[in-house]
N, C-alpha and C positions, 0 to 999 in steps of 0.2 A: 174320714181318718183326722182331718182338721179338726172337726168338733170334740171327738174322742181326747184329741190331745191336750185341749186346753181343760179338761175336766179337774175338777178340784175334790178330789176324795178326803182332803183335810179340813173341808168345809161342810157343815150340816145345820140342818134345821130341826126342831123338835116342835111339835105341835100339842097341846096339853088340853084335850076334852074342846077342841075348837068344833062348833056345831053347824056354822053356815057352809053349805057347799061352795058357794060363790068365794068366799074367804079362803078355804082349802085349794080351790082351783086356782085362784090367784096366786097364792102362796109357791104352788107347783110351778107355775109358769115363770115366777119370778127366780125360783131356784133353778130351772133349766137355763134363763137367761144368763147366770153368773156362773154355770159350770158346778152345780151342786149335784152330786152322784146319789144321795141318800138322804131321805127323810124319816125321821122318827116320830111315831103315831102313838101317843099315849091317850089313851080312852078307857076310863074306870068309873066307878060309882054310877053304874047304869047308863052312862054315856056310850053312843056307839059311833063310829067313824060314819060321817053323812053319806048319802048316795050323790055322787058328782054325776053331773050332766056330760054325757059324751061329747058335746060340742065345746063346753066351755074347757074340759080339763084333759080330753082324750090324748092331745099331742105332747102334752108335757108328761102326762102320767106314764106314757110309754116308755119315757127315757129315763125315769127316776126310779130308783129302786125304795119301796115304802116297807118300813120294819115297824111292827106294832107290839105295843107293851100294854099290860096291864095295870101298870103303877109307874108313878115318878121315879121311885127307888129302883126298880127292875132295868128303868131305861139308863138313868144316870150312871148305875152301876156298871152296865154295858159300855156306855161312852168314856167314862173315865178309865175303865180298864184297857179301853183301847188307845189310850193316850189324849183322849180330846178334853179341853178345858171346856166348862158349862158355864154359859152366860145367860141367866135369866134377863127378861126385859120388864122392869117393874119399877114404878115411880115409887121411890122410896128415899128418905134422908141418906142413907148409906150408898145410894146408886152411884155408879161413875159414869161421866159421859161416854157414850158409845165411841166418839173420836178420840178418846184418850186410852183406848185398849188396843192391844196388838191383835189384830185380825188375819195375820199371815201364819200364825201358829195353828195346830189342829184344834177348832174350836167347834163347838154345836152352840147355836143361838136358839134359846128357849122360849116361846112365845104359849101365852094363855088364852083361854077362850074369851068370848066377845064380851061376856058379862063380869066374870070375877078375875080375869087375868091368870097369871101363873099363881098355882097353889102355894100356901104354906111350906108344904112337903118340899116342892121344888125349889123355892127361895132358899131353905135350910140346906138342901144338898148341892147348891150351885157353887162353883168356885167364885163367882163374881156376880154383882147385879148391875145391870148397865141401864140407861134411859138415853133415849133420843131428846137434846136439848129443844126447847120450844119456848116460844115467846108469847103465845096467844092465850086467850082466856081460857080455853078449853083443856089444854094439856094432856091431850092424848089423842092417838092416831088409830083408825083402823087397823086391826090385827094383821090385814094383807098388806097395808101400806106401811105400817111400822116393820113388819118383815122385809118389805121391798128396799126401804131406806137403809136397814140395817146391812142387807146383803150387797147392796152396792158401795157402801161404805167399805165392806170387806173386799168387794170386788176392785175398788181403788187403791186400797192398799196393797193386794195382791198384783195389781198391775205393775204399780210403782217399783215394786220389789222383783218384778220380771218371772212371777211365779205362772203366769199364762203363756212364757215363751218356751218352757220345757215341759213334756209329759209329767205327771207326777207318778204315773204307773211304770213298774218295771217293764221290760219288753214282754215278758211271759204273761203278766197281768193285762197288758194292753191288747195283747193278742187273744185273750181270753174274753176281754170286753167286746172286742170288735165281732168275734164270734157269736156271741150273745146276741149282740145289736143286730146281725143278720138274720136272726131267728124271729125277732120281733115284728 
């Protein structure tokens, strides 16, 4: 019950055509670590959700609800209708530092695949584009590392605001989740 009381249904992640099963597994583990309940998986253009190894992801996958979409627009419409701000992570001139955005409001952090990053469609649909400031020569991080950095900044902001001190679920939602967990 203690773990469930810390869950953050107002924080979520979107993965767009992420291919590498190790990256997906690492993202799911980071999501679980900070209390993310839902992950949104967008696979289109012939791309498919990778087969995940049981050892590397089974425990995190068990506690996270994954929702699949066939296009960025389908996913973004659902998230925005539910009140989430959508923040893509893409290095661009108009990008805002991750450390300058409020990650305590309902927010979906969007990460693109290992080769192209987020799509132009996702960039266009997003409420904001953010980046993780860096000073090295490479100026990019592995997708699972970038996701972990962003999630732990959200974790830090939410801890400071006391969002892990009170359940975000109503008593009825909490009981329904607990009942569901008992069956997993």
